[in-house]
C-alpha positions as CSV (number, residue, x, y, z in Angstrom):
1,M,7.0,-40.7,14.8
2,K,5.0,-37.4,14.6
3,T,1.4,-37.5,15.5
4,S,-1.1,-36.5,12.8
5,V,-3.8,-33.8,13.1
6,A,-6.4,-36.6,12.9
7,V,-4.9,-38.2,16.0
8,V,-5.0,-35.0,17.9
9,V,-8.7,-34.5,16.9
10,I,-9.5,-38.0,18.2
11,A,-7.6,-37.4,21.4
12,L,-9.4,-34.1,22.0
13,I,-12.8,-35.8,21.4
14,S,-11.9,-38.5,23.9
15,T,-10.7,-35.9,26.4
16,L,-13.3,-33.2,25.9
17,G,-16.5,-35.0,25.0
18,T,-18.4,-35.8,21.9
19,S,-19.6,-32.4,20.7
20,A,-19.5,-31.8,17.0
21,L,-16.3,-30.5,15.5
22,P,-16.3,-26.9,14.2
23,T,-18.5,-26.4,11.2
24,D,-18.2,-22.7,10.7
25,H,-15.5,-22.2,8.0
26,G,-15.3,-18.4,8.1
27,C,-16.6,-15.1,9.3
28,S,-20.3,-15.6,8.5
29,A,-21.9,-14.3,11.7
30,S,-22.5,-10.7,12.5
31,Q,-21.5,-8.7,15.6
32,D,-22.5,-5.3,17.0
33,N,-20.0,-2.7,15.9
34,I,-18.8,-1.3,19.3
35,Q,-16.5,1.7,18.5
36,T,-13.1,1.4,20.0
37,R,-12.0,4.2,22.2
38,A,-10.6,7.1,20.2
39,L,-7.3,5.9,18.9
40,T,-5.3,7.1,15.9
41,G,-2.5,5.7,13.8
42,P,1.0,7.2,13.6
43,N,-0.2,10.0,11.4
44,G,-3.4,10.8,13.2
45,E,-5.6,8.5,11.1
46,P,-9.0,7.8,12.6
47,Y,-10.0,4.2,13.3
48,I,-12.5,2.6,10.9
49,P,-14.6,0.1,12.9
50,G,-14.9,-3.4,11.5
51,Q,-17.7,-5.9,11.7
52,F,-15.7,-8.2,14.1
53,F,-12.5,-6.3,15.1
54,D,-10.9,-2.9,14.7
55,R,-7.3,-4.0,14.9
56,F,-5.3,-6.8,13.5
57,F,-1.8,-7.6,14.6
58,M,0.5,-10.3,13.2
59,I,3.9,-11.5,14.0
60,I,5.8,-14.2,12.1
61,G,8.5,-16.8,13.1
62,E,10.5,-18.9,10.8
63,N,10.9,-22.5,9.4
64,M,9.6,-24.7,12.2
65,D,7.1,-27.6,12.2
66,F,4.0,-27.5,14.2
67,W,5.0,-29.9,17.0
68,P,8.4,-28.4,18.1
69,V,6.6,-25.0,18.4
70,E,3.5,-26.2,20.2
71,A,5.8,-28.2,22.6
72,Q,7.1,-24.9,23.9
73,S,5.1,-23.8,26.9
74,T,5.0,-20.2,25.7
75,F,3.1,-21.2,22.6
76,S,0.9,-23.9,24.2
77,N,-0.1,-21.4,26.9
78,L,-0.7,-18.6,24.5
79,W,-3.9,-20.0,23.1
80,K,-4.9,-21.5,26.4
81,Q,-4.3,-18.5,28.7
82,A,-4.5,-15.4,26.5
83,P,-7.8,-13.6,26.4
84,N,-10.0,-15.8,24.3
85,G,-7.1,-17.6,22.7
86,R,-7.5,-20.2,20.0
87,L,-5.3,-22.8,18.4
88,L,-5.6,-23.1,14.6
89,G,-4.6,-26.7,14.6
90,N,-4.9,-27.3,10.9
91,Y,-3.0,-24.4,9.5
92,Y,-0.6,-24.7,6.6
93,A,1.9,-22.6,4.8
94,V,1.6,-22.5,1.1
95,T,5.0,-23.2,-0.4
96,H,8.8,-23.3,0.2
97,P,11.1,-21.4,0.6
98,S,10.3,-18.4,2.8
99,Q,9.8,-15.4,0.6
100,P,6.7,-16.5,-1.4
101,N,4.9,-17.3,1.9
102,Y,5.5,-13.7,2.9
103,F,4.1,-12.5,-0.4
104,A,1.0,-14.6,0.3
105,H,0.5,-12.8,3.6
106,I,-0.4,-9.5,2.0
107,A,-1.2,-10.5,-1.6
108,A,-3.0,-13.9,-1.3
109,T,-0.7,-15.5,-3.8
110,T,2.9,-16.6,-4.3
111,F,2.9,-15.4,-7.9
112,G,4.5,-18.8,-8.7
113,W,7.8,-17.6,-7.1
114,N,10.0,-20.3,-5.6
115,S,13.1,-18.4,-4.5
116,D,14.4,-16.2,-1.7
117,S,16.4,-14.1,-4.1
118,V,15.4,-10.4,-4.6
119,T,12.5,-9.9,-6.8
120,N,10.1,-7.1,-7.6
121,I,6.4,-7.6,-8.1
122,T,5.4,-5.0,-10.6
123,G,2.4,-3.6,-12.5
124,S,-1.1,-4.8,-11.7
125,E,0.3,-7.8,-9.8
126,S,1.6,-5.4,-7.1
127,F,-1.9,-4.8,-5.9
128,T,-2.0,-6.0,-2.2
129,I,-4.1,-5.7,0.9
130,V,-2.5,-2.3,1.4
131,D,-4.5,-1.0,-1.6
132,L,-7.7,-2.2,-0.1
133,L,-7.0,-0.9,3.4
134,E,-6.1,2.6,2.0
135,E,-9.3,2.7,-0.1
136,K,-11.2,2.2,3.1
137,G,-9.2,4.7,5.1
138,I,-7.7,2.0,7.4
139,S,-4.3,2.7,8.7
140,W,-1.5,0.1,8.4
141,A,2.2,-0.3,9.0
142,G,5.0,-2.8,8.8
143,Y,7.7,-3.0,11.5
144,A,10.9,-4.9,11.2
145,E,13.7,-5.6,13.8
146,D,17.1,-4.3,12.7
147,Y,15.5,-2.5,9.8
148,P,18.5,-0.3,8.8
149,I,16.5,2.9,8.6
150,T,14.0,4.4,11.0
151,Q,11.3,4.9,8.4
152,G,10.9,4.3,4.6
153,C,11.7,1.7,2.0
154,Y,15.0,0.0,2.4
155,I,15.6,-1.8,-0.9
156,P,18.8,-3.8,-0.4
157,Y,18.6,-7.5,0.6
158,A,20.2,-6.9,4.1
159,P,22.3,-4.4,6.0
160,E,26.0,-4.7,5.5
161,D,29.0,-3.7,7.6
162,A,31.8,-1.4,6.5
163,N,33.5,-4.3,4.7
164,G,30.4,-5.0,2.7
165,T,29.6,-8.2,4.6
166,Q,26.0,-9.0,5.5
167,V,25.2,-8.3,9.2
168,P,24.5,-11.6,10.8
169,H,21.2,-12.5,12.4
170,S,19.7,-9.2,11.3
171,Y,17.0,-8.0,9.0
172,V,16.5,-9.5,5.5
173,R,14.3,-8.3,2.8
174,K,12.7,-11.7,2.0
175,H,10.9,-11.5,5.4
176,F,9.4,-8.0,4.9
177,P,7.2,-8.3,1.8
178,F,6.2,-4.7,1.4
179,V,9.5,-3.6,-0.1
180,S,9.1,-6.1,-3.0
181,F,5.9,-4.6,-4.4
182,E,6.2,-1.8,-6.9
183,S,2.9,-0.2,-5.7
184,I,4.6,0.4,-2.3
185,Y,8.4,1.0,-3.0
186,T,7.6,3.6,-5.6
187,N,5.2,5.5,-3.3
188,E,6.8,7.7,-0.7
189,T,3.7,7.9,1.4
190,R,3.4,4.1,1.6
191,C,7.2,3.7,2.2
192,N,6.7,6.0,5.2
193,N,4.5,3.3,6.8
194,L,7.5,1.0,7.1
195,Y,9.5,1.3,10.3
196,N,12.3,0.0,12.4
197,A,10.8,-2.0,15.2
198,E,11.9,0.5,17.8
199,M,9.1,2.7,16.4
200,F,6.6,0.0,17.2
201,W,7.2,0.4,20.9
202,K,7.1,4.2,20.6
203,H,3.8,4.1,18.7
204,L,2.4,1.6,21.2
205,K,3.3,3.8,24.1
206,E,1.7,6.8,22.4
207,N,-1.5,4.9,21.4
208,K,-0.6,5.6,17.8
209,L,-0.4,2.1,16.4
210,P,-2.3,1.6,13.2
211,Q,-5.2,-0.8,12.7
212,F,-3.2,-3.3,10.7
213,V,0.3,-4.1,12.0
214,Y,2.7,-6.5,10.4
215,F,5.7,-7.3,12.6
216,T,8.9,-9.1,11.5
217,P,11.5,-10.2,14.1
218,N,15.2,-10.4,13.1
219,L,16.8,-13.7,12.0
220,L,17.9,-14.5,15.6
221,N,14.5,-13.8,17.3
222,D,12.3,-15.4,14.7
223,G,14.0,-18.8,15.1
224,H,15.6,-18.8,11.6
225,D,19.1,-18.8,12.9
226,T,18.2,-20.4,16.2
227,N,15.4,-22.8,17.1
228,A,11.9,-23.1,18.6
229,S,13.1,-22.7,22.1
230,F,14.9,-19.5,21.3
231,F,11.8,-18.2,19.5
232,A,9.7,-19.1,22.5
233,S,12.0,-17.3,24.9
234,Y,11.9,-14.2,22.7
235,I,8.1,-14.1,22.6
236,Q,7.9,-14.8,26.4
237,E,10.4,-12.1,27.4
238,T,9.5,-9.5,24.8
239,W,5.8,-9.9,24.1
240,I,3.7,-11.9,26.5
241,D,2.9,-9.3,29.0
242,T,2.1,-6.8,26.3
243,F,-0.1,-9.4,24.5
244,Y,-2.0,-10.2,27.6
245,Y,-2.5,-6.8,29.2
246,N,-2.3,-4.0,26.7
247,D,-5.6,-2.7,25.3
248,Y,-4.3,-2.7,21.7
249,F,-4.1,-6.4,21.8
250,N,-7.4,-7.0,23.6
251,A,-10.3,-4.6,23.1
252,R,-11.9,-5.1,19.7
253,A,-8.6,-6.8,18.6
254,L,-7.7,-9.9,16.7
255,N,-4.1,-11.0,16.9
256,Y,-2.2,-13.7,15.0
257,I,1.1,-15.5,15.5
258,S,2.4,-18.2,13.2
259,L,5.4,-19.3,11.1
260,D,6.2,-18.6,7.5
261,E,6.7,-22.3,6.6
262,S,7.5,-25.7,8.2
263,G,11.1,-26.7,8.8
264,N,11.0,-30.0,7.0
265,T,10.5,-29.9,3.2
266,T,10.9,-33.6,2.6
267,G,8.0,-34.9,0.7
268,F,6.4,-31.5,0.3
269,N,2.9,-31.9,-1.2
270,T,3.1,-35.6,-1.1
271,V,3.4,-36.7,2.5
272,P,0.6,-35.8,5.1
273,G,1.6,-34.1,8.3
274,D,4.4,-31.7,9.1
275,N,6.2,-32.5,5.9
276,N,3.3,-31.0,4.1
277,N,3.9,-27.5,5.6
278,H,1.8,-27.9,8.7
279,I,2.7,-25.0,11.0
280,Y,1.7,-23.6,14.4
281,A,-0.8,-20.7,14.3
282,A,-2.8,-19.1,17.1
283,L,-5.3,-16.3,17.5
284,W,-6.3,-14.3,20.6
285,G,-8.0,-11.0,21.5
286,G,-11.2,-9.5,22.5
287,T,-12.9,-10.1,19.2
288,L,-12.9,-13.9,19.9
289,T,-15.7,-15.5,22.0
290,N,-14.9,-18.9,23.4
291,R,-18.3,-20.2,24.7
292,G,-17.0,-23.6,25.6
293,T,-13.9,-25.9,25.5
294,Y,-14.1,-26.7,21.8
295,D,-13.9,-23.0,20.9
296,K,-10.3,-23.2,22.0
297,Y,-9.5,-25.5,19.1
298,D,-10.3,-24.7,15.4
299,F,-9.5,-27.5,13.0
300,N,-10.7,-25.8,9.8
301,R,-8.0,-25.9,7.2
302,Y,-6.5,-22.5,6.9
303,N,-3.5,-21.1,5.0
304,H,-1.7,-17.7,4.6
305,S,-4.4,-16.4,2.2
306,S,-6.9,-16.7,5.1
307,I,-5.3,-13.5,6.5
308,T,-6.4,-11.3,3.6
309,A,-9.8,-13.1,3.4
310,T,-10.4,-12.4,7.1
311,L,-9.5,-8.7,6.7
312,E,-11.8,-8.5,3.7
313,M,-14.7,-10.1,5.5
314,N,-14.2,-7.8,8.5
315,W,-14.1,-4.5,6.7
316,W,-15.9,-5.2,3.4
317,G,-18.3,-8.1,4.2
318,E,-17.0,-10.3,1.4
319,T,-13.8,-12.1,0.4
320,G,-12.0,-12.3,-2.9
321,L,-11.4,-8.6,-3.4
322,L,-7.8,-9.2,-4.5
323,G,-9.1,-11.8,-6.9
324,R,-6.6,-14.4,-5.9
325,N,-6.5,-17.2,-3.4
326,D,-8.4,-14.9,-1.0
327,T,-11.5,-15.9,-3.1
328,Y,-11.2,-19.5,-1.9
329,A,-9.4,-19.4,1.5
330,P,-11.6,-19.6,4.5
331,C,-11.4,-16.6,6.8
332,F,-10.8,-17.2,10.5
333,A,-13.9,-18.2,12.4
334,V,-14.8,-15.1,14.5
335,P,-16.2,-14.4,17.0
336,N,-16.4,-18.1,17.6
337,D,-15.8,-21.3,15.7
338,G,-19.4,-22.4,15.5
339,A,-18.9,-25.7,17.4
340,N,-21.4,-25.0,20.2
């Protein structure tokens, strides 16, 4: 039997004391704007300071429930040991299958879509967080492992071999939402913000990563074609040292790791717990301030629209600028969760 979030809360209270649970449901406090050291994006863009953070990085795994992921030491240690790490213990994906969850990451809505098949979001609906970031002069980029081109918009569903067969365990379009939005795939300048993952490591080495980074592993590394243990090994071997010790992920930074959706769709929207799309999510980085033990745990109920809401609050001071679920979703509680 899987333990519910409520049981975890009770256990934590018993273990950690009787302090009040978090009451701050979003970015409502202010923080001095300390300018990050002079960094630029891939094209020399200046950094635009935010109220809470100057950089936001996100990386997404695939199709796993909360508990199998948290049971992996890589993920349980990430929020415990990373600089100012925090577990978002009550985080939920918004639907099934995968693709509409990825839409929600950057558009704060699924558009009612319920399929992984290729679709194009057109017209005014193709307005995303990218439009807001560019209006503010904030640099952004998407990086995908096994992306078949170095830079630009790759429109097909997946790369194919010489026989026309889909390359296994590789990149798939449904996990890289940018190329499904007309406002991006028809704009050459925006397409040039989409890269093969090898360019991520080049940009990191050159201190040229943009302020908003969206990273998509391939089907092998994200756990889709493997499992939580494989995903944990990939994160441990490829990312952990970089996460912990590189300035990009620490000074004035907020970083996010999560899944697109839970692995068990039985009873979706009817049964509490993992069957209701409960997924692992964690934050870390210099923008967070953990003043006590409880700040390591945040049990506010978040979902994928909280990403856009958090970005909006950080750089614009208000949410709902996309006019979708970002209007209602709580932004992540930074710099602390308000418990102490």
